[in-house]
C-alpha positions as CSV (number, residue, x, y, z in Angstrom):
1,X,0.0,0.0,0.0
2,X,0.8,3.5,-0.4
3,X,3.3,5.1,2.1
4,X,4.1,8.3,3.0
5,X,6.5,9.2,6.0
6,X,7.3,12.5,7.3
7,X,10.7,13.3,9.1
8,X,12.4,16.2,10.3
9,X,10.1,17.7,12.9
10,X,11.2,18.6,16.7
11,X,11.4,21.7,18.8
12,X,12.9,24.6,17.7
13,X,13.1,28.5,19.2
14,X,11.2,31.1,17.4
15,X,13.3,32.5,14.5
16,X,14.9,29.1,13.7
17,X,14.6,26.6,10.9
18,X,13.6,23.3,10.1
19,X,13.5,21.2,7.4
20,X,10.8,18.5,6.8
21,X,10.9,15.6,4.6
22,X,8.1,13.4,3.0
23,X,9.3,10.2,1.4
24,X,6.9,8.3,-0.7
25,X,6.3,4.7,-1.9
26,X,4.3,2.5,-3.8
27,X,2.8,5.4,-5.5
28,X,1.4,4.3,-8.9
29,X,2.2,4.5,-11.4
30,X,5.2,6.8,-9.9
31,X,5.8,9.3,-7.2
32,X,6.6,11.8,-10.1
33,X,3.2,11.8,-11.2
34,X,1.5,13.2,-7.9
35,X,1.3,16.8,-7.1
36,X,2.4,17.0,-3.3
37,X,1.3,19.2,-0.5
38,X,1.9,20.0,3.0
39,X,-0.7,20.8,5.5
40,X,-0.7,21.2,9.3
41,X,-3.1,21.0,12.2
42,X,-2.7,22.6,15.8
43,X,-4.5,21.5,18.5
44,X,-8.4,22.5,18.6
45,X,-7.9,23.7,14.9
46,X,-8.9,22.3,11.6
47,X,-5.9,21.0,9.3
48,X,-5.0,23.8,7.0
49,X,-3.2,24.1,3.8
50,X,0.6,25.2,3.9
51,X,2.1,24.6,0.6
52,X,1.8,22.5,-2.7
53,X,4.2,21.7,-5.6
54,X,3.2,20.5,-8.8
55,X,4.6,16.8,-10.2
56,X,7.2,18.5,-12.3
57,X,8.4,20.5,-9.4
58,X,10.3,23.8,-10.1
59,X,8.5,27.2,-9.7
60,X,5.0,25.4,-10.2
61,X,4.1,26.1,-6.4
62,X,1.4,27.3,-4.1
63,X,1.7,28.8,-0.6
64,X,-0.9,29.7,2.2
65,X,-0.3,33.4,2.8
66,X,0.8,32.7,6.3
67,X,3.9,31.0,5.4
68,X,4.7,32.9,2.2
69,X,8.3,34.1,2.3
70,X,9.4,32.0,5.1
71,X,8.6,28.4,3.8
72,X,9.8,26.8,0.5
73,X,8.5,23.8,-0.9
74,X,10.6,21.6,-3.3
75,X,11.0,17.9,-4.4
76,X,13.3,15.4,-5.7
77,X,11.6,12.9,-7.9
78,X,14.6,10.6,-8.3
79,X,14.4,10.2,-4.5
80,X,10.7,10.1,-4.3
81,X,10.9,13.0,-1.7
82,X,9.1,16.0,-1.1
83,X,10.6,19.0,1.4
84,X,9.4,21.7,3.4
85,X,12.1,24.3,4.3
86,X,10.9,26.5,7.2
87,X,12.5,29.5,8.2
88,X,11.8,32.2,10.5
89,X,9.6,30.2,12.4
90,X,7.0,31.5,14.8
91,X,5.1,30.1,17.8
92,X,1.9,30.0,15.7
93,X,3.6,27.4,13.1
94,X,3.3,25.0,16.0
95,X,1.4,21.9,14.5
96,X,1.5,18.5,13.4
97,X,2.6,18.6,9.6
98,X,1.6,16.4,7.2
99,X,2.4,15.5,3.7
100,X,-0.1,14.6,0.9
101,X,-0.3,13.1,-2.6
102,X,-2.9,14.3,-5.2
103,X,-3.1,12.5,-8.3
104,X,-5.5,15.1,-9.8
105,X,-5.1,18.4,-11.7
106,X,-4.1,21.7,-10.2
107,X,-2.4,22.5,-6.9
108,X,-4.9,21.8,-4.3
109,X,-5.3,23.7,-1.3
110,X,-8.1,21.8,0.4
111,X,-7.5,18.6,2.2
112,X,-10.1,16.6,0.4
113,X,-8.5,17.0,-3.0
114,X,-5.6,14.7,-1.8
115,X,-5.8,11.0,-2.1
116,X,-2.9,10.0,0.3
117,X,-1.8,11.2,3.6
118,X,1.2,10.6,6.0
119,X,1.2,10.0,9.5
120,X,2.5,13.5,10.5
121,X,5.6,15.0,12.2
122,X,5.5,17.3,15.3
123,X,6.7,20.9,14.7
124,X,6.8,22.8,18.2
125,X,8.3,26.3,18.1
126,X,9.1,28.0,21.4
127,X,8.7,31.7,22.2
């Protein structure tokens, strides 16, 4: 079955950086045919869109306004991996971060557009 495994979360001080990774396996036909997204969910809040990148990667990306200019999504199709570089972290970025795969068209900003999900990785930003 499809697996998306996130890693790289942890505890960081405000202003610091983290790089999340998400390794995909058993995506058919291939990882490189999926648009990929990152979402996050803080305690007591709904899951929210963070960033997305098209199957081809490059500059075809989409970001939530709250992270634009601070976060960068990228992918390495040879490694079946998508990344989220998070800089200038704020306490309000604290959440469980999930990666997701979308076999459809366009860069989805809503969770129900995505077909597969990882288990999540905790990011905690202290003030």
